[in-house]
N, C-alpha and C positions, 0 to 999 in steps of 0.2 A: 537677845530674845525679847519679843514684844507680843503682847496679847491685845487684840482689838475687839472690844465688845460693841455690839450694835443690836438694834431691834426694839429698843425701848420706845415709849410713847405714851400718849393719852388714850385710855380705853374706858368704856363704861363698865359698871358692875356686871359680872357674868360674861364679860368678853374674854378674848384670848390674845396672846402675844407670843411671838417666837423670838427668843433671844439667840444671838449667834456670837461666838468667840472664835476669832481666827488667830492662830499662833504663827508667828514668823520667826525664823531662826532655829526652830526646833519643832519636831512633829509630835513629841510626847506620846508616840505610838505605844510605848511600853510603860508609860507613867500614869499619873493620876491628874484629872482635871475636875474642876468644880465651880459652883456658883455660890456666892455669898450676897447678902444684901444689907444695906445700912440705911437707917432712917435718922436724919438730922444728927444729933449728938449721941444717939444710942449706940450700943455696941454692935459691931458687925455680927451678922447672924448667918449661920450655915443654912443653905437651902438644899443643895444637891451635889453629888459627886459621882464621877464615873472613873472606875479603875480598869485599866486595860486588861489586867489579868482576869480572865473569866468574864470580861465585859460587865463587871459588877456595878450595879447602880445603888446609890444611897440617897435617902431623902429625909429631910426634916419632917416631923409630924405635920407641920403646917402645909407641907407640899405634897404629901402622900395622896394619891388618888386624883390630883389636879394637875401636877407638873410631871413632865417626862423629860429626862435627860438622855442625850444620845450623842454619838460621835459621827462625824462625816466620814465618807469613804476615803477621803484624803488623809484622815487621821490627824490633821492639824486644825480641825474645826470641831467645836463643841456647841451643841444646841440645847436650849431649854424651852420646851413647849409648855406654855402656861395657859391653862383653861380655868373657867369659872372664877375669874379674878374678883377679888373683893378689895375694898379700900385699905384693908390691913396689908395688902401686898404692895402698896405704894412704897417705893424705896429706890435707892440707887443700887443697881445690881452689878456686881463685879465678878469677873471670871478669874480663876487662879489655876496654876498648873505646877506640877512637880514632875521632874523626869523619873522620879522613883515610884515604885509600886508601894504606896503607903499601906500599912497594915490597917485592918478594919477599925481598930481603936483610935487611929490617928486621922482618918479621912475627914473628920469633922473639926479638925483643929487647923485653923488658918495659918498658924505659925509654921506648920510643916510644908507649906507651899512656898516655893522660892520665887515664883513669878506672878504678878498681878496685872490685870488690865485697868483701864482708866474709869470704867463704870459707864452704865447706861441707865437713864432715869425711866422708871415705870411709874405712871400715875393712873390710878383707878378712881374714877369719879362716880359718886353715888347719885 
């Protein structure tokens, strides 16, 4: 199983980016997929997750109202639409996936995801 994240880049404050994560080897159609981000040596931070059961979306407080997570029709693709970007959003963004339907209390725990992509860098300039 491989996860390939893309869509990062350089954007000005207030701009938008759309990240994509394509899974190969498994569709995760009944599992859970999500996005994390990490800045330098800081801890990995949960951003958003999508659980197939009920198509439930989860967001970190920092992402609510600005970011939208969605699944592609092919079920093996995960998107993160990021609007109103600020310099604080600058980070390497990683997608992660689990074939399991994680319970609500676990979707924000990175250790529960078995597969991780390589990351895509998002830089927001002021």
